[in-house]
Backbone as CSV, one residue per row, in Angstrom:
resi,resn,N_x,N_y,N_z,CA_x,CA_y,CA_z,C_x,C_y,C_z
1,MET,76.097,70.657,71.407,77.179,71.535,71.037,78.104,71.693,72.247
2,PRO,79.415,71.442,72.078,80.326,71.549,73.215,80.519,72.998,73.660
3,LEU,80.731,73.138,74.945,80.987,74.449,75.515,82.402,74.872,75.149
4,GLN,82.550,76.049,74.578,83.880,76.536,74.250,84.435,77.265,75.468
5,MET,85.612,76.850,75.882,86.223,77.450,77.050,87.446,78.255,76.628
6,THR,87.565,79.438,77.158,88.687,80.291,76.856,89.456,80.582,78.130
7,LEU,90.728,80.239,78.116,91.568,80.544,79.261,92.272,81.866,79.003
8,THR,91.893,82.844,79.746,92.522,84.153,79.638,93.848,84.113,80.394
9,PRO,94.720,85.078,80.139,95.974,85.118,80.901,95.754,85.138,82.414
10,SER,94.722,85.838,82.879,94.476,85.883,84.330,94.017,84.521,84.857
11,LEU,93.237,83.777,84.071,92.834,82.439,84.502,94.021,81.487,84.502
12,LYS,94.887,81.614,83.496,96.089,80.775,83.459,96.958,81.051,84.682
13,LYS,97.075,82.320,85.068,97.855,82.686,86.247,97.232,82.077,87.501
14,LEU,95.908,82.143,87.597,95.194,81.584,88.736,95.430,80.077,88.842
15,ILE,95.336,79.388,87.733,95.548,77.939,87.716,96.987,77.604,88.093
16,ASN,97.921,78.395,87.592,99.330,78.176,87.932,99.563,78.405,89.430
17,GLU,98.987,79.465,89.974,99.119,79.734,91.410,98.564,78.570,92.225
18,TYR,97.422,78.041,91.800,96.829,76.896,92.491,97.786,75.706,92.453
19,ALA,98.333,75.424,91.280,99.227,74.274,91.137,100.450,74.410,92.046
20,VAL,101.013,75.607,92.098,102.185,75.837,92.948,101.815,75.640,94.415
21,LEU,100.727,76.265,94.847,100.327,76.157,96.252,99.940,74.719,96.625
22,ALA,99.232,74.061,95.727,98.772,72.700,96.012,99.940,71.718,96.102
23,SER,101.054,72.035,95.465,102.194,71.122,95.476,103.107,71.307,96.687
24,LEU,102.890,72.369,97.466,103.734,72.618,98.633,103.386,71.653,99.767
25,PRO,104.388,71.167,100.479,104.104,70.245,101.586,103.386,70.915,102.754
26,GLU,103.645,72.212,102.955,102.983,72.975,104.013,102.711,74.384,103.500
27,LEU,101.670,74.997,104.030,101.326,76.361,103.643,101.391,77.267,104.858
28,ASN,101.887,78.498,104.659,101.807,79.473,105.737,100.424,80.120,105.665
29,LEU,100.118,80.988,106.593,98.776,81.582,106.666,98.422,82.335,105.387
30,GLU,99.360,83.106,104.863,99.111,83.865,103.632,98.818,82.930,102.455
31,GLN,99.580,81.845,102.369,99.366,80.872,101.290,98.025,80.161,101.456
32,GLU,97.652,79.852,102.690,96.351,79.215,102.939,95.212,80.127,102.496
33,GLU,95.338,81.406,102.827,94.296,82.362,102.443,94.207,82.491,100.927
34,LYS,95.340,82.533,100.252,95.352,82.651,98.791,94.722,81.406,98.165
35,LEU,95.069,80.233,98.681,94.494,78.995,98.162,92.978,78.985,98.357
36,GLY,92.516,79.464,99.503,91.079,79.547,99.751,90.390,80.479,98.768
37,GLU,91.034,81.613,98.476,90.468,82.557,97.497,90.390,81.917,96.114
38,ILE,91.448,81.195,95.743,91.467,80.534,94.431,90.352,79.501,94.352
39,LEU,90.203,78.693,95.391,89.165,77.656,95.376,87.771,78.263,95.359
40,GLU,87.596,79.375,96.056,86.301,80.055,96.040,85.979,80.568,94.639
41,GLN,86.965,81.177,94.010,86.761,81.675,92.644,86.493,80.519,91.683
42,ALA,87.214,79.428,91.863,87.035,78.270,90.987,85.637,77.693,91.114
43,SER,85.092,77.715,92.316,83.752,77.148,92.509,82.685,78.005,91.831
44,GLU,83.021,79.253,91.517,82.072,80.159,90.882,82.268,80.259,89.368
45,ASP,83.316,79.617,88.848,83.662,79.751,87.434,83.788,78.370,86.812
46,GLU,82.895,78.032,85.880,82.899,76.701,85.264,84.224,76.367,84.600
47,ILE,84.895,77.350,84.059,86.121,77.093,83.309,87.221,76.577,84.227
48,VAL,87.301,77.102,85.425,88.383,76.697,86.329,87.895,75.874,87.512
49,ALA,86.707,75.325,87.438,86.202,74.494,88.537,87.035,73.227,88.636
50,PHE,87.765,73.114,89.740,88.612,71.932,89.915,88.523,71.391,91.300
């Protein structure tokens, strides 16, 4: 049986933030910290593990 995944508005926002940050040629310290937080959360959540 396939796993049903639900993207909540907050998860969609998180994924969008990741996409924006990942596409930047350089990150400032605040952006680096935010990207690290996103990746940490993604590693703990099967739905957004990327």
